N, C-alpha and C positions, 0 to 999 in steps of 0.2 A: 547610507550603504552598509549593509553588515559583514564586514571582513574579521576572518577568525584568525587563533593565533599562528596558524599557517599559510596564512595570506590567500584563504580561500574564500570566496564571496559567496555568503549564504542569502539565496534568493528564492527559496523554495520551502515552503511550510506544507508539512504532512498535520493535517487538523483534523485529529478524533472527535466526533460529536457523543459519542456512546461506546460502551465495553461491551454490550449485549449483542448477543446473535441469534439468530432464528434457526441456525443449522449448528451441527455440533461435529464438526470435521475432526477425524480423530488424530490430526496432526496438532492441532490447535488448544485441544484443552480436552479435558475428561469426560465421556457420556454422561456423567450427572452434572457437567457446566462446571465453573468456576464460582469463587464468592464475588458477585459483581457487587460494582461499587453503588451505595446508598443514594437515593434519589439527591439529598443534599449536598452529597460531595460531587457530584457532576455541576460540570459550567453550565449554567441556564442559556437559552439562546441569544438572551440580551448579551450575556459575558462572552459569548462566542464571537457574535458580533464586534465588542470592543477589541479581544485579542486579534481578529481581523484588521480592524483599522488599524491599531497599533503596531503590528507587525508591518502593513503595506507602508505605513509612514516612514518604517526604519529600513525598507529596501525590498522586501518579500515583493514580488511581482508573478508568483506561481503559488496557487493554493491548492492542493489534492486534502477532499474531505474523506476521511476514513472511519471504521469503526474500529471492533466491532462491525453488524451490517449497519451503515449511516441511515437506512431508510426505516429502521425501526423507530427511531424518533420522528412521532407526528408532525413535528414542528420544524423538519430540518429545512421544506421549502420557504420558511421565512427567512431562516440564515442566507441562504442562496441568493435571495431576490436581495437583500441588503449587500452580499458581495459581489453583485454582477453590477453595479451602481458605483463600485470603486473604480474610478478611470484608470488608476496606475496599474491595477489588477489585469497582468495580458491573460493569465489563465486561471480556471477553474475548472477541475476534473475531480471525479468522483468513483471511487474502487468499490467495488459493490458485488454482493453473489447473486444478482440480478432476481432473488425472488420476490422483492416488494417494490421494484422501478417501474413497473408496466403503467400506475395511473399517472405516473409523473413525466413520461417521457414528451409529450407535448408542451408542457412548460419547460421544461429544461433545454428543451430545443429553443424555444422564445426567448429564454433568457442569455442563451449563446453558449452554452454548457455543454460543449459536445465530445469532449473528451472522458470516454468512460471504460474503464477497467474492470472485466467481469471475471471474477475467480470462479474459475471452472475446472477441476482437476480431471476429470474423466470425459469421454463423449460416449462410453457407454453405460446404460442406464444404471446396470448392476453394479457395476464398478463405483460410480457416482453414490449410489444410494448405501452403497456399503464405506464409504469415505465417509461422507456428511450424516450419515446416519439419520437420513430423512428422506420423506417421497416428495421430492420436489423437481425432478427431471424436467417433466413438461413445462413448468412454468419459467425455469430459468431459460431452457433451450428457445422456447419460444420468445420471450422478452430478449435475447440475445440475437435472436433473426432479426426481430422488427428493431433494436438497434440500428443494426447494421442498414437494414433498408430504407431507414427514416434517414441514413446519411452520417451518424456519427461517426468521430474515428475511435474504434473500438480497437482494444487490446483484451486478449485472453492472458489472464494468468494462471499457469499449470504447474504446481508444485509435483516435482517428481518424487515418487514414493518408492522406496523398492520393495519390492512383495506385492504391491496393490496397484498400480495403474500404469507400470511400463509398458504395457500393451496396449494401450492406449495412446502413447507419444504419436506413432504414425496415424492411426486415424483422425485423431485431432489435426492434423496438420491440411488434413480434407480440407477444414474451413477456410484456409490461407489459400487452396489451390482454387477454392470457389468464389470466396469472397476478398476484397480488399481489407483485408484483417490483418493486424500482428498475434500470431500465436507466441507466446513468450512462458519459455520453461525454467522454472526458479529451481536451484537445489533448496532439497530439505534444510529447514534450521530446526533445533529443537527446542523452541519457543512453544511448550504443548501443555505449560501446568505442571511440570518435574515430571510426567509421565513417561518421556523417552529421553535418552542423553546418548550422545557418539560423539566421538573425536573425530573421525574421518567419514568420506561417503564413498561409497561403488560408484554414486551417479551424481557425481561432480560435472562441472560446465564441460569438462572434457571429454568424459566418459556421454553423457548425453549428443554433444556434438558427432562423435565417433560413431554413434547408433545411428543417428539420422544419415550419416556419411555413409553407410554402408548401403542404404538403402536408396539414397540419393547422391550419386557420387559427384554432380557437378554443382554442389551447392556453391553458393558466389558469396563472399562477404562485401558486406555494404558499410561505408562510411557510418561510423557511429555520430551520432549528435555530442556535442559540447556537455558533461559531467553525466553522460548517461549511464546507469547502472546495468545496461543489455549490450551485449556482443549479437549484433544484426546480421541476418543472412537471407538471401534470396535464394528460392529452388527457381530456374528457366523455367517460362511458362505458366508458372501460378501468379493469381491477382495480388495475392498478398504476400507478407515475409514472415519469418520468425526470429526470435531472438533467445538468447540464454544469457539467465542473470546469476552471477557466480555470488550467491547471497552468503552462502556458508563460507565460501574462499576467501572473499572480500576483495577482490582484484581492483576495485574502483574508488577504494577509500581516497587515494590520491586527490581526485576532482570533485569530494563530496562538498554538494552546496545546498543540505538539508539540514532543516530543523523539525522535529517533532514537537507537538503537544498533545499531552493524551486528553480524554474527556473528563478527568479529574482536575485538569491544570496543571501536571506534571511537566517541567521543560525536559526533553530529550534531545542531548547533541548528538548521541550516537544510540543506534539500534542496540549496541550490542555493550552498553555503558548503562549506570544507572541515571536517573533522574537527578539533576543538578539544582532544582529550586520548583518552587508551585507558585502560581499564579493567583490562586484564590485570595490568600488575603491581600494581593494590590486590589484585585477587583471587587472585593467586597466590604474592605476597611479602608477608607478615603485618608485617614489619618496615619496608616502604615508608614514607618520610618523608610525614607527612599520613594524612588519612582520606578514603576515595572520595566522601560528603556532602560534606564540604566542598569537596573539587575540583569535583563535578557543579554546586554550586550557585555557584562561582565563575565556569565556563563560561556559565550560564544567565544570569548577572548580567553577559554581555557581550557580548548578542545581536546581530546586525545586526536594523536595523529591518524591514527587507522582502528578500526574495528578490534583487531588484536590487542592494540594498547588498550583500548576501553575495558576489554573483557577482564583484563588482568586487576581491573580495579575492580569488577564485582563480579565474585567468585558465584553467585546466586544467579547471576543474569537468565539464567536457562529454567529457572523455576517459574519464570513468568510465563503465563500465555498469551499468544499473540495479539488476542483479543484486547488485553488489557492496556498493550504500547502503542496501539494505532497501526499496527501491519506495516 
């Protein structure tokens, strides 16, 4: 079991498999992209398998595959097949923009990988294309509906962007009215490669909820699962639900059970903190002093208590792009 220095059990790994993405969402990176990692800096699929095996031995029982866009990696399914064979792993999930997932839906279902988060920040085509800077709306929407109809547990992640997609908040709720899905609204975070910074938000979690309640005053609060990052709600008569994630306000730090490993092997114990170590040397140089498990336990034993504390140690945290730190 992994327990940090604040007595929080760490059982959830967000494992990034690439920093590359085929969209160019304006809140994530500049239009020209970022300096992506060189191929030799990325963990190979075999190295990612070893990371998965090591962390599950240490007590991780939930792994979410992230990117960038995970399905940019042509060999992703090889990793997922191996993870699916680990008996102690209770949950394997994927976060995707749903542009490339189509050919893999049947195999994902066969492997038992049923939890898929789809990043979709607009239900209106023009808004979607302005934000993503790409013409991919039909592909994303069609794959989203297919995932729902195939019985996947789908959560739609919608980052609320002032001046860009607020008008889509109510229309996208139509999806959870018609389908048993969760639409989750996230506060914006300035992990955008340094193109934008802010100290406060107009559309924080309270503002988002108040806006929804103006139109649905009978919203009911649901019981949030342990260690949940989202505040969850139900609109009577709707098949699904919606949630709000205070990703910038960081009200959920006290129950944080997450560890992040980037596509280049950086170990990040808090989204708002700097990398604490890198795994490549342990994976590529068997004679390196010390062992990977001990090093991981050491950094978990020195975690910041909150994201605000971690940010104080890392003044340049917002110069990162979300795609480079694994979402």
